[in-house]
C-alpha distance (Angstrom), angle and dihedral (degrees) to the residues before:
residue distance angle dihedral
M1 . . .
F2 3.78 . .
I3 3.79 131.5 .
D4 3.80 90.1 -106.7
D5 3.82 88.3 62.2
L6 3.82 93.2 60.3
P7 3.80 123.2 98.6
T8 3.79 115.6 -118.9
P9 2.92 142.0 -89.6
C10 3.80 96.9 40.8
L11 3.79 140.4 134.0
L12 3.79 124.7 -107.6
I13 3.79 127.2 -161.9
E14 3.78 115.9 -160.9
R15 3.81 104.3 -140.1
R16 3.79 98.9 -149.7
R17 3.79 93.4 50.0
L18 3.79 90.5 46.7
E19 3.80 91.8 51.7
A20 3.80 91.5 48.0
N21 3.81 91.0 51.2
L22 3.81 91.9 50.0
A23 3.80 91.9 49.2
R24 3.81 93.9 46.3
M25 3.81 95.5 53.8
Q26 3.79 92.6 43.2
A27 3.80 88.5 53.1
T28 3.81 90.0 50.8
A29 3.80 91.0 52.9
E30 3.78 93.0 48.6
A31 3.81 93.3 46.3
Q32 3.82 90.8 52.1
G33 3.80 95.2 43.6
V34 3.79 96.5 -118.8
A35 3.79 135.8 123.9
L36 3.80 115.6 -107.8
R37 3.79 107.4 -134.5
P38 3.83 100.7 175.8
H39 3.78 121.2 -149.1
V40 3.79 104.7 -123.2
K41 3.80 96.0 -166.2
T42 3.81 85.5 93.8
H43 3.80 97.3 63.4
K44 3.85 103.9 11.1
S45 3.81 86.9 -159.0
V46 3.80 125.4 136.5
R47 3.80 90.5 -157.8
L48 3.79 93.5 53.3
A49 3.80 91.7 45.5
R50 3.80 89.1 53.9
W51 3.80 90.1 51.6
Q52 3.80 89.2 51.8
R53 3.81 90.3 50.7
E54 3.80 92.4 47.4
R55 3.80 89.2 55.0
G56 3.80 93.1 52.7
A57 3.80 109.3 -80.9
R58 3.81 113.3 149.5
G59 3.79 113.3 -148.2
L60 3.80 129.2 -25.8
T61 3.77 135.9 -99.1
V62 3.80 120.0 -141.4
A63 3.79 134.3 -177.2
T64 3.81 100.8 -147.9
V65 3.78 141.5 30.3
D66 3.81 87.3 -117.6
E67 3.80 90.0 60.5
A68 3.80 91.0 46.1
E69 3.81 90.5 54.3
V70 3.80 93.2 51.1
F71 3.80 94.8 50.3
V72 3.80 96.3 42.1
A73 3.81 89.0 50.3
A74 3.82 86.5 53.6
G75 3.80 91.2 56.5
F76 3.81 104.6 -94.9
E77 3.79 109.0 145.6
D78 3.83 104.9 -169.3
V79 3.79 115.6 52.6
R80 3.80 126.5 165.6
L81 3.80 120.5 -163.9
A82 3.81 104.2 -147.6
Y83 3.78 92.7 -160.4
P84 3.80 135.0 83.5
V85 3.80 104.6 -96.2
V86 3.80 113.4 -141.6
G87 3.80 126.7 167.6
A88 3.81 135.2 58.4
E89 3.80 92.9 -115.4
R90 3.81 92.1 56.9
H91 3.79 92.4 47.4
A92 3.81 91.1 49.6
R93 3.79 90.5 53.1
L94 3.80 92.0 48.1
Q95 3.80 89.6 50.7
R96 3.80 90.0 56.2
L97 3.80 89.1 50.8
A98 3.81 90.7 48.9
D99 3.81 88.3 68.0
R100 3.81 88.0 69.0
A101 3.80 106.5 25.2
R102 3.76 144.6 23.9
I103 3.80 104.0 -95.2
S104 3.80 126.4 -169.1
F105 3.78 132.8 172.1
C106 3.80 143.9 175.0
V107 3.76 137.8 -103.0
D108 3.79 127.5 -173.3
T109 3.82 103.1 175.9
V110 3.77 135.4 53.7
A111 3.81 88.7 -126.2
G112 3.81 90.5 54.7
A113 3.80 91.6 47.8
E114 3.81 93.0 49.2
A115 3.79 91.6 49.2
A116 3.81 90.0 49.8
S117 3.79 89.9 49.7
A118 3.79 91.9 51.3
A119 3.82 90.6 50.8
W120 3.80 97.8 45.9
A121 3.80 100.8 35.0
G122 3.79 89.4 43.3
A123 3.79 88.4 57.5
G124 3.80 92.2 46.2
R125 3.81 90.3 -111.2
R126 3.81 136.5 124.1
A127 3.80 125.0 -143.5
D128 3.80 133.8 -160.9
V129 3.79 106.8 -123.4
L130 3.79 130.4 -171.5
V131 3.78 122.5 -159.6
E132 3.79 108.7 -128.0
I133 3.80 112.0 -130.5
D134 3.80 125.9 -159.6
V135 3.81 107.5 -141.7
G136 3.81 94.1 177.2
H137 3.79 110.6 -50.5
G138 3.81 93.8 101.2
R139 3.78 97.1 -141.4
T140 3.82 122.3 104.2
G141 3.78 120.3 -24.1
V142 3.80 134.6 77.2
P143 3.82 111.2 -82.2
W144 3.80 107.4 -100.3
H145 3.81 94.8 -127.9
H146 3.82 97.4 47.1
A147 3.79 123.3 103.5
D148 3.82 86.6 -135.2
A149 3.81 88.5 76.5
E150 3.79 93.0 62.8
V151 3.80 91.1 42.9
L152 3.80 89.5 55.1
A153 3.81 92.6 46.3
R154 3.79 91.9 53.1
R155 3.78 90.8 48.3
V156 3.81 92.7 51.0
A157 3.79 91.0 48.2
A158 3.81 91.1 51.5
L159 3.80 99.6 44.2
P160 3.81 119.4 98.6
G161 3.78 115.7 -115.6
L162 3.81 94.0 26.8
C163 3.80 133.2 94.8
L164 3.80 118.3 -163.1
A165 3.81 98.8 -130.6
G166 3.79 102.4 168.8
I167 3.78 148.1 -67.6
L168 3.79 128.4 -70.4
T169 3.78 134.7 -168.0
H170 3.78 140.5 177.0
E171 3.79 109.6 -146.3
G172 3.79 92.6 -153.6
Q173 3.79 91.3 159.3
A174 3.81 85.4 81.3
Y175 3.81 84.9 80.2
H176 3.82 92.0 62.1
G177 3.82 96.1 75.3
P178 3.82 124.3 -150.4
V179 3.79 116.4 -4.9
H180 3.81 100.3 -161.2
D181 3.80 138.3 27.9
A182 3.81 95.3 -102.7
E183 3.82 92.7 56.0
D184 3.80 123.9 83.6
E185 3.81 127.1 -164.2
A186 3.82 94.9 -91.3
G187 3.79 91.1 48.2
A188 3.80 91.1 50.1
L189 3.81 92.0 53.4
R190 3.81 91.9 48.2
R191 3.80 90.5 48.8
V192 3.79 94.1 50.7
A193 3.81 91.8 46.0
R194 3.81 92.1 48.7
E195 3.80 93.2 46.7
T196 3.80 92.0 46.9
V197 3.80 93.8 52.7
G198 3.80 92.6 43.6
R199 3.78 94.8 49.1
M200 3.80 94.0 46.9
L201 3.82 88.9 50.6
D202 3.80 89.6 48.8
V203 3.79 89.4 56.3
A204 3.79 96.1 46.6
V205 3.81 95.6 43.8
G206 3.80 91.6 44.8
W207 3.80 94.0 49.4
R208 3.78 92.0 48.7
A209 3.81 91.3 50.1
A210 3.81 89.1 49.5
G211 3.79 91.2 52.4
V212 3.81 99.9 -113.0
P213 3.83 104.4 172.3
G214 3.80 117.5 -106.0
V215 3.80 97.6 12.8
E216 3.79 101.1 129.7
P217 3.81 131.8 135.2
G218 3.78 113.0 -95.6
A219 3.79 94.6 18.1
F220 3.80 99.2 58.3
A221 3.82 120.9 73.3
L222 3.80 121.2 -131.3
S223 3.79 104.4 -169.3
I224 3.81 125.0 -176.1
G225 3.75 131.2 170.1
S226 3.78 146.9 179.9
T227 3.78 129.1 114.2
P228 3.82 98.2 -128.8
S229 3.82 95.4 48.3
M230 3.80 89.9 56.4
A231 3.81 87.7 71.6
G232 3.82 88.2 69.3
F233 3.81 101.0 29.5
E234 3.80 119.4 134.6
N235 3.78 116.9 169.3
A236 3.79 103.1 -133.2
G237 3.80 116.9 177.8
R238 3.77 136.0 -147.8
D239 3.80 132.2 -169.8
G240 3.78 90.4 -13.0
F241 3.80 95.3 -51.0
R242 3.81 122.8 118.0
I243 3.77 135.9 163.7
T244 3.81 104.4 -83.3
E245 3.81 102.5 -168.1
I246 3.79 143.9 12.9
R247 3.81 124.6 -148.3
P248 3.83 110.4 -164.2
G249 3.79 117.4 158.3
N250 3.79 112.5 170.7
Y251 3.82 92.9 59.1
V252 3.82 91.9 85.2
F253 3.81 90.3 71.0
N254 3.83 108.3 5.5
D255 3.80 118.4 -159.2
A256 3.79 143.7 -156.4
T257 3.80 91.5 -70.8
Q258 3.81 92.2 55.9
V259 3.81 88.9 50.7
G260 3.80 90.5 49.3
L261 3.80 90.9 50.9
G262 3.79 92.0 49.2
S263 3.81 95.6 -118.5
A264 3.82 92.9 113.0
R265 3.80 141.8 20.4
W266 3.77 126.7 -129.5
A267 3.81 86.2 -106.9
D268 3.82 88.6 60.6
C269 3.82 93.8 57.8
A270 3.80 106.2 105.7
L271 3.82 97.4 174.3
T272 3.80 124.3 72.4
V273 3.78 135.0 165.3
L274 3.80 115.1 -125.1
A275 3.81 110.5 -147.8
T276 3.81 138.7 167.6
V277 3.80 126.5 -126.5
I278 3.80 103.6 -121.8
S279 3.82 100.4 174.4
K280 3.80 140.3 9.8
R281 3.81 135.2 -176.1
R282 3.81 144.2 143.2
D283 3.79 118.7 -100.8
P284 3.85 124.2 -140.3
T285 3.82 90.6 -88.9
G286 3.80 91.9 57.2
R287 3.77 95.9 -108.8
E288 3.77 116.4 136.9
R289 3.78 112.6 -119.8
F290 3.78 124.7 -162.9
F291 3.77 133.4 -173.7
L292 3.80 128.2 -148.3
D293 3.79 133.8 -160.5
A294 3.83 90.1 -122.0
G295 3.80 116.7 88.1
K296 3.80 137.6 150.2
K297 3.79 92.3 -45.9
V298 3.80 89.6 65.9
L299 3.79 110.9 18.4
T300 3.82 96.0 33.0
A301 3.80 121.7 -145.9
D302 3.81 94.4 -98.4
G303 3.76 119.4 132.4
G304 3.77 128.3 -171.9
Y305 3.77 143.7 -174.3
G306 3.79 111.6 -56.2
T307 3.80 95.2 10.8
D308 3.78 124.4 124.4
G309 3.78 113.9 -159.7
Y310 3.80 126.5 -23.0
G311 3.78 103.8 -43.2
R312 3.80 136.3 -28.1
L313 3.80 121.6 -90.1
L314 3.78 116.0 -139.4
Y315 3.78 124.8 -134.7
N316 3.80 91.2 -166.9
A317 3.81 119.6 19.0
R318 3.80 93.4 -170.2
T319 3.80 92.8 60.3
M320 3.82 93.8 27.2
T321 3.80 90.5 -125.1
P322 3.83 113.3 165.4
L323 3.78 119.5 -130.3
P324 3.84 104.9 -107.8
H325 3.80 115.9 -113.5
A326 3.83 93.9 -5.5
R327 3.80 112.4 135.3
L328 3.77 135.6 -176.3
T329 3.76 95.9 -140.8
A330 3.81 102.2 177.7
L331 3.77 143.8 6.9
S332 3.77 132.6 -150.6
E333 3.78 121.6 -177.7
E334 3.80 97.0 -80.4
H335 3.83 102.4 10.3
G336 3.78 135.3 74.8
W337 3.81 112.7 -157.2
G338 3.78 117.3 -151.9
V339 3.77 143.2 171.1
V340 3.81 134.6 -156.2
P341 3.83 110.4 -171.0
G342 3.82 94.4 -157.6
G343 3.78 97.5 39.6
A344 3.79 130.8 -80.1
P345 3.83 120.6 -94.6
F346 3.80 91.1 -138.6
D347 3.79 138.2 65.4
V348 3.79 139.5 -149.9
G349 3.79 109.2 -57.8
D350 3.79 94.7 25.4
R351 3.79 119.6 123.3
V352 3.79 124.7 -127.1
R353 3.80 135.3 -169.8
I354 3.80 122.7 -133.9
V355 3.80 130.7 -168.1
P356 3.83 103.6 -141.4
N357 3.78 122.3 -133.0
H358 3.81 92.3 -128.0
A359 3.79 118.0 26.4
C360 3.82 96.2 -172.8
V361 3.79 96.1 60.7
T362 3.80 92.6 39.3
V363 3.81 91.9 57.1
H364 3.81 90.6 48.6
T365 3.82 89.4 62.0
Q366 3.83 93.2 63.1
D367 3.80 135.8 70.8
E368 3.80 91.5 -150.7
V369 3.78 141.3 7.9
Y370 3.80 129.1 -152.3
L371 3.78 123.3 -120.6
V372 3.78 108.4 -146.7
D373 3.79 141.2 -177.3
G374 3.77 107.7 -156.8
D375 3.81 106.1 -53.8
T376 3.81 93.9 -17.8
V377 3.79 121.5 97.9
I378 3.80 108.4 -139.5
E379 3.79 98.7 -175.2
A380 3.80 146.1 -40.1
L381 3.81 114.3 -102.5
P382 3.82 118.5 -156.2
V383 3.80 117.3 -129.1
D384 3.80 88.8 -129.1
A385 3.80 100.6 -175.0
R386 3.80 96.5 44.8
G387 3.79 110.8 123.7
R388 3.78 123.1 -15.2
R389 3.81 112.2 -35.7
R390 3.78 96.7 165.4
I391 3.81 119.0 118.6
S392 3.79 105.0 -133.0
G393 3.80 111.9 -95.2
R394 3.82 95.0 -0.6
G395 3.81 100.0 89.7
G396 3.81 95.9 -129.8
E397 3.80 98.8 -42.7
């Protein structure tokens, strides 16, 4: 089968770029002496997760209990939920998974820790728990410099049914780009990476000095993760502590946001959307407008630093050369609206390739993606963890 035989819109993964991305991040992990625990929310694919494991990844990161169930059912035995787990139903499902795999999760409040303790101790079980730390993103996590972080750590260590296994952060501020005029994209990524490592070391060293139980080098996880920050990551150590694992996800595909941030090149983008031009006309200003059969339900309405519009059209998909001045200016549910000021080099019925702004959400819109080599379709890969695959009451079996 060839790409021209596929229905549109659909997602294509260029095999050679994918393999290069996997190898590059694995090499980064090995050079920095950390475990690569990839975040599989990006691809949600059992096959791709197995390829990551074959290349050296140790364990998986997931965002939801649903994802954990899919990957444990597929035979993965070390799964970390990088999300504060709240709710008896979620804890019960994780306990069923813990019969077959090593399961860990996060808390970032005393209330969340106490509820987790009640669920696990009440079931006669014990769970590995990481305290989520906010090193500057401002989402979930206890701010790294607040005394509340140590209070929470001591509470987790003292609660029955819980084991304080480490600290975890998502340095999502790496997606903000430069913060002042003197800083470029590369400098911003180095700054975020440096601050993230330093702040996580501050927490670990401070907790050990304060006598928080279980906080010892080698036995205490320091987990960080974002694709762009890995471009500036250097694993500095202090008082025996070092970062122990990284959890990037988007790196498998990359996208227009990663290019805008400077953490990837267009040639590193393995995922594209294949769409068909369904209409074309000139507007009153003389600009040529075109319309695609890919709208919000495929491309999503996400933006990102350095992006312009809702994805980047390619002039040449083999060389990953963007089409100059072409912009996807708007999306409706089933339509992509675009403009090319000098005239588009395609007509109604032609197919185009688009690098999405946000690969993770784009993949989540599809039941399957197509692995390709040039114009040849190698195979269709199911997006296994899309939606809710759990059989009620069976914990993913």
